[in-house]
C-alpha positions in Angstrom: -8.5 11.3 -24.9 -7.5 12.8 -21.0 -10.4 10.9 -19.4 -9.2 7.7 -21.1 -5.7 8.0 -20.1 -6.6 8.6 -16.5 -8.6 5.6 -16.3 -6.4 3.4 -18.4 -4.6 0.7 -16.8 -0.9 0.7 -16.3 0.0 -2.1 -18.3 -1.7 -0.5 -21.5 -0.2 2.6 -20.6 3.2 1.6 -20.3 2.8 -0.3 -23.9 1.5 2.7 -25.4 4.1 5.0 -23.9 6.8 2.6 -25.1 5.6 2.8 -28.6 5.1 6.5 -29.0 1.2 6.3 -29.2 1.1 8.7 -26.3 3.6 10.8 -24.8 4.8 11.6 -21.4 3.5 14.9 -21.6 0.4 13.8 -22.6 -0.2 11.4 -20.0 1.1 13.9 -17.3 -1.2 16.6 -18.4 -4.1 14.2 -18.4 -3.1 13.6 -14.7 -2.6 17.1 -14.0 -5.9 18.2 -15.4 -7.7 15.4 -13.4 -6.1 16.7 -10.4 -7.2 20.4 -11.0 -10.8 18.9 -11.3 -10.8 16.8 -8.3 -8.3 17.9 -5.6 -10.4 20.9 -4.2 -12.9 18.4 -2.7 -10.6 15.3 -2.0 -7.4 17.1 -1.0 -4.8 14.4 -1.8 -1.6 16.5 -2.4 0.9 18.0 0.1 3.0 19.4 -2.9 2.4 19.8 -6.5 4.1 21.5 -9.4 2.6 21.1 -12.6 5.8 22.8 -14.4 8.2 20.6 -12.8 6.3 17.2 -13.7 5.8 18.5 -17.3 9.7 19.0 -17.5 10.7 15.7 -16.4 8.0 14.4 -18.8 9.5 16.5 -21.7 13.0 15.1 -21.0 11.5 11.5 -21.2 9.8 12.2 -24.3 13.3 13.3 -25.9 15.1 10.2 -24.5 12.5 7.6 -26.3 12.7 9.7 -29.5 16.9 9.7 -29.2 16.3 5.6 -29.0 17.7 5.1 -25.7 16.8 2.2 -23.8 13.5 3.0 -21.7 12.8 2.1 -17.7 10.4 0.0 -16.8 8.2 2.9 -15.8 9.0 5.4 -18.5 6.8 8.2 -18.4 4.4 7.0 -15.7 3.1 9.7 -13.3 3.8 8.6 -9.6 2.6 10.1 -6.3 5.1 9.8 -3.3 3.9 9.8 0.2 5.2 13.0 1.8 7.1 11.0 4.5 9.6 10.1 1.9 12.5 12.4 0.7 12.5 14.1 -2.4 15.7 16.4 -3.5 14.9 19.8 -3.6 11.0 19.2 -3.1 9.4 19.7 0.3 8.7 16.6 2.4 7.3 18.0 5.4 6.1 14.3 7.1 2.4 15.3 7.7 3.8 17.8 10.8 4.1 21.5 11.3 7.3 20.7 13.1 8.8 20.0 9.6 7.2 22.7 7.8 9.4 24.0 5.0 11.7 20.9 5.5 13.5 20.4 1.9 15.5 17.5 1.8 18.8 17.8 -0.1 18.9 14.2 -1.5 16.4 11.8 -2.7 15.4 8.7 -0.9 16.9 5.4 -2.2 13.5 4.2 -3.5 13.0 7.6 -5.4 16.2 7.5 -7.0 15.1 3.9 -8.3 11.9 5.3 -9.4 13.7 8.1 -11.6 16.2 5.5 -13.1 13.1 3.5 -14.0 11.7 6.4 -15.8 8.6 7.6 -13.6 7.4 11.0 -13.6 7.3 12.0 -9.8 4.2 14.4 -10.1 3.9 15.4 -6.6 3.8 14.3 -3.0 0.8 13.0 -1.6 -0.6 13.6 2.0 0.0 11.9 4.9 -1.1 11.9 8.5 1.0 13.2 11.2 4.3 11.7 11.2 2.2 8.7 9.7 0.2 7.7 12.8 -3.4 8.2 13.6 -4.1 11.7 13.5 -6.7 12.0 10.4 -5.4 13.8 7.7 -7.0 16.4 5.2 -7.6 13.8 2.6 -11.4 12.7 1.8 -12.5 9.3 0.4 -13.6 9.6 -3.1 -16.7 7.5 -2.6 -18.0 9.8 -0.1 -16.1 12.5 1.1 -17.9 12.2 4.5 -16.2 9.2 5.5 -12.3 8.5 5.9 -9.9 7.4 3.2 -7.8 5.5 5.9 -4.7 6.5 7.0 -1.8 7.0 7.2 -1.0 6.6 3.1 -4.5 8.2 2.8 -3.3 10.6 -0.1 -1.6 7.9 -2.1 -4.7 5.9 -1.9 -7.0 8.6 -2.8 -5.0 9.8 -5.8 -5.3 6.5 -7.5 -8.7 5.9 -6.6 -9.6 9.5 -7.9 -7.6 8.9 -11.1 -5.0 11.3 -10.5 -2.1 9.3 -10.9 -1.8 5.5 -12.1 0.6 4.6 -9.2 1.5 6.0 -5.8 3.9 5.1 -2.9 2.9 4.5 0.7 4.3 3.2 3.7 2.5 0.6 6.3 3.6 0.5 10.1 0.0 -1.1 11.2 -2.3 -1.2 8.1 -1.6 2.1 6.3 -1.6 0.7 2.8 -4.0 -2.2 3.0 -6.6 -0.3 5.0 -6.7 2.8 2.6 -6.7 0.6 -0.4 -9.7 -1.2 0.7 -11.6 2.1 1.8 -10.7 3.6 -1.4 -11.5 0.6 -4.0 -7.7 0.2 -5.4 -4.9 -2.5 -5.3 -3.1 -2.2 -2.2 0.4 -4.3 -2.0 2.8 -4.4 1.0 5.7 -6.4 0.0 7.6 -8.8 2.7 9.7 -6.7 5.0 12.9 -5.9 3.7 12.2 -5.9 0.0 12.1 -2.3 -0.7 15.1 -0.2 0.9 13.9 2.5 3.4 16.6 5.0 3.3 15.5 8.6 3.2 12.0 7.5 4.6 10.7 8.6 8.0 11.4 6.1 10.7 8.8 5.6 13.1 9.1 1.7 13.9 12.2 0.3 12.0 10.9 -3.6 13.0 7.5 -2.8 11.2 7.9 0.2 8.7 7.5 -1.3 5.1 7.2 0.6 1.8 3.9 -0.4 -0.1 2.2 0.8 -3.3 -1.2 1.5 -4.5 -2.4 0.9 -8.3 -5.3 -0.1 -10.1 -4.3 -3.6 -11.0 -2.4 -6.3 -9.6 0.2 -6.2 -12.4 0.4 -2.4 -11.8 1.2 -2.5 -8.3 3.8 -5.4 -9.0 5.5 -3.1 -11.6 5.8 -0.3 -9.4 7.2 -2.4 -6.6 9.4 -4.2 -8.6 11.1 -0.9 -9.9 11.8 0.0 -6.0 13.0 -3.4 -4.9 16.4 -4.3 -4.5 19.3 -4.1 -1.7 19.5 -0.6 0.1 23.1 -0.8 1.7 21.9 2.2 3.9 19.0 -0.3 5.3 20.1 -3.2 6.9 16.4 -4.9 6.6 17.6 -5.4 3.2 19.8 -8.1 1.6 22.3 -8.2 -1.2 20.3 -10.4 -3.3 18.7 -10.2 -6.9 15.5 -8.3 -6.9 12.4 -10.7 -7.3 10.5 -10.5 -10.7 7.3 -9.3 -9.6 5.6 -8.0 -12.7 6.4 -11.1 -14.3 5.1 -13.1 -11.3 2.1 -11.2 -11.6 1.4 -11.5 -15.4 2.1 -15.2 -15.6 -0.3 -18.2 -15.6 -0.5 -20.3 -12.4 0.7 -23.9 -13.3 -2.3 -25.1 -11.0 -5.4 -24.0 -9.2 -4.7 -22.5 -6.0 -5.5 -24.0 -2.6 -6.9 -21.3 -0.4 -7.6 -20.8 3.3 -10.3 -18.3 4.6 -9.6 -17.2 8.2 -11.5 -15.1 10.7 -8.8 -13.1 12.3 -8.6 -14.0 16.3 -10.2 -11.4 18.7 -11.0 -8.6 16.1 -13.0 -5.5 16.0 -16.8 -6.3 14.9 -16.8 -7.0 11.5 -19.7 -5.4 9.6 -22.3 -7.9 8.5 -21.8 -6.7 5.0 -18.1 -7.8 5.1 -19.1 -11.2 6.5 -21.9 -11.8 3.9 -19.2 -10.6 1.0 -16.7 -13.4 2.2 -19.4 -16.1 2.5 -20.4 -15.1 -1.0 -17.0 -15.6 -2.1 -16.3 -19.1 -0.3 -19.4 -19.8 -1.8 -18.2 -19.0 -5.5 -14.6 -20.7 -4.9 -16.1 -23.7 -3.7 -13.7 -26.6 -3.4 -11.0 -24.2 -3.8 -11.1 -22.7 -0.4 -11.6 -23.8 3.1 -12.2 -22.1 6.5 -9.3 -22.7 8.9 -8.4 -21.2 12.3 -5.0 -19.5 12.8 -2.9 -21.0 15.6 -4.1 -19.2 19.4 -0.9 -17.7 19.4 -2.0 -15.0 17.1 -4.6 -13.8 19.4 -1.8 -11.7 21.2 -0.4 -10.7 18.0 -1.9 -7.2 17.5 -0.9 -6.2 21.1 2.6 -7.2 20.5 2.7 -5.2 17.5 1.6 -2.3 19.2 4.1 -2.8 21.8 6.9 -2.6 19.4 5.4 0.4 17.6 4.9 2.5 20.6 8.6 1.8 22.0 10.3 2.3 18.7 8.0 5.4 18.0 9.1 6.9 21.4 12.6 6.5 20.3 12.4 7.7 16.9 10.2 10.7 17.5 12.3 11.9 20.8 13.7 14.7 18.4 10.4 15.8 17.3 9.1 15.9 20.9 12.1 18.2 22.1 11.4 20.6 19.0 7.8 20.9 19.2 5.7 18.9 21.4 3.2 21.7 21.7 2.4 20.8 18.0 1.8 17.4 18.4 -1.4 15.7 18.4 -2.5 14.0 21.7 -2.9 10.5 19.9 0.7 10.9 19.1 2.0 11.9 22.4 -0.2 9.5 24.3 1.4 6.4 22.0 5.1 7.7 22.7 4.1 8.2 26.6 3.1 4.4 26.6 6.1 3.4 24.8 8.3 5.0 27.6 6.9 2.9 29.9 7.1 -0.7 28.5 10.1 -2.5 30.2 13.0 -3.2 27.8 12.7 -7.1 28.6 9.0 -6.6 27.0 10.0 -5.4 24.3 13.0 -7.4 23.2 10.7 -10.3 23.9 8.0 -8.9 21.1 10.9 -8.8 18.6 10.9 -12.6 18.7 7.3 -12.7 17.7 7.9 -12.6 14.1 9.9 -15.7 14.1 7.3 -17.9 16.0 4.2 -16.5 13.9 5.9 -17.4 10.9 6.7 -20.7 12.2 3.0 -21.2 12.6 2.3 -19.8 9.4 4.7 -22.1 7.5 2.6 -25.0 8.7 -0.3 -23.4 6.9 1.4 -22.4 4.0 2.5 -26.2 3.6 -1.0 -26.9 3.1 -2.4 -23.9 1.3 -1.0 -21.3 -1.3 -2.5 -18.4 0.2 -4.6 -17.1 3.3 -7.8 -14.7 2.5 -9.1 -12.7 5.1 -11.3 -9.2 5.4 -8.7 -6.0 4.5 -11.1 -4.1 7.1 -14.1 -4.4 9.4 -16.2 -3.1 6.9 -16.6 -0.1 4.4 -14.8 3.4 5.5 -16.7 4.4 8.6 -18.9 7.3 8.7 -17.2 10.6 10.0 -13.7 12.2 10.0 -12.5 11.7 13.3 -10.6 8.3 12.9 -8.7 6.8 10.2 -10.2 3.2 10.7 -9.2 0.2 12.8 -6.1 -1.5 11.5 -6.5 -4.8 13.7 -7.0 -6.7 10.3 -3.5 -5.4 9.1 -1.3 -5.3 11.9 -0.8 -8.9 12.4 0.7 -9.5 8.9 3.0 -6.4 9.5 4.2 -7.7 12.5 5.1 -11.2 10.7 6.5 -9.1 7.5 4.3 -11.3 5.1 3.5 -10.2 1.9 -0.1 -8.9 1.5 -2.5 -7.6 -1.2 -5.9 -5.7 -1.1 -8.3 -6.5 -3.7 -11.1 -4.3 -4.5 -13.7 -7.4 -4.8 -16.6 -6.2 -2.9 -19.1 -3.2 -2.8 -21.9 -2.5 -0.6 -25.2 -1.6 -1.9 -24.9 1.9 -1.4 -21.4 2.0 -3.7 -18.7 1.9 -0.8 -15.7 -0.6 -1.5 -14.6 -3.2 1.0 -11.0 -4.9 0.0 -10.3 -8.7 0.3 -6.9 -9.3 2.1 -4.6 -11.9 0.5 -1.6 -13.2 2.7 1.5 -15.0 1.4 4.4 -16.7 2.9 7.3 -14.4 3.6 9.5 -13.6 0.9 7.1 -15.5 -1.5 5.7 -12.3 -3.3 5.9 -13.2 -6.8 3.7 -16.4 -6.3 1.2 -14.3 -4.0 1.0 -11.6 -6.8 0.1 -14.3 -9.4 -2.7 -15.6 -7.3 -4.2 -12.5 -6.6 -4.2 -11.4 -10.2 -5.9 -14.8 -10.9 -8.5 -14.0 -8.2 -9.3 -10.6 -10.0 -9.5 -12.3 -12.9 -11.9 -15.2 -11.9 -13.8 -13.0 -9.4 -14.9 -9.6 -11.0 -13.8 -6.4 -9.2 -16.0 -4.3 -6.9 -18.5 -7.1 -6.1 -19.2 -8.4 -9.7 -18.3 -12.5 -9.5 -17.7 -14.2 -12.7 -21.5 -15.8 -13.0 -21.0 -16.9 -16.7 -21.5 -20.6 -15.6 -19.2 -22.2 -13.0 -16.0 -20.3 -12.0 -13.1 -21.4 -14.0 -9.7 -22.6 -12.7 -6.4 -21.7 -13.7 -4.5 -24.0 -15.5 
């Protein structure tokens, strides 16, 4: 049963937990057994305490037996990226400077997860201060290749069946890229949907909470449980949280109109990714049209980097004072670059989100979603880099919602993701379209070939 549980989809697990067909203890035990088997090779966890997780699971089982109302995530194990504070549990932010750091309070989103009945099974590995220095985590499809960064541990944990759900963060491409490399669903919500109080600040204008799951509804369920106004995060607003899960499981009222784009001035795209996108376009036929983004997007990645470097130099000044000798060269070089950028250039860069979304609005007036590569190709060989985020940074700057779908496989079994982008704030619709695509183009490069592709009515 344990193997079945670790491979089951969240929607199925949720229903079985609610009905008492399986217990939270059984599911948590299955996950812990899977971790024991795979962790020595994959190194996804920064902190893990099975007894702590099982104690939480037992309490949740007793709650169900008492007839109390169950939360949306009742009994579901979740991994939390180790840049997100957890009360009385180490949160070391991937740096030796924070070794032994144990927060007194949960981050706002962790408190929401507890309220929803989740079992926080452990803290997943992150790169140093969520930047670009590779972590110890390994790609479950080929341990000689990177799993991406900086939410690598969370992506690996879901891809390897260690947990059904995990939380990450994205400032450049730290959710979407690892999801593509590891072959899982990654979802970066619209900027400001999930509060960031108690989360490491690297770049407040860009930092976004994201999630990993094996299905679009699973990702939507986890994100919805954390969404809503956070009084300690000015990026959030006092409005009702969106109905993301219902959006993901709802049927489209009409066939979507999709725009397939090549991102401006990206790094060289692997021929296998180009071929996969061409095949997808052929399968979708008249439902998709190839278009070009406005010319202004050619500078967007440089602008995002400028903002990131300036804000990182400010946010990490305390780390630099306490332990510069413990910081990687990649990190200190980026911070040094941020210190040289004039204030007027930084302030001008902040205006780009508004300008870029004005251009996107004209596209979304004609199309329901944008499709593009989630990464240049499969995870690159070697462990000296986390891969290139140029395919993702534009959307982080725009603040738009993005979903990675594990639709493609190379001949040697390496996953590559399709990136689907929606209008800022229109997350539920994007998730509905993403789920439709997963249904009509089979996962991992197995398109629906039983006759013509059917359209959602």
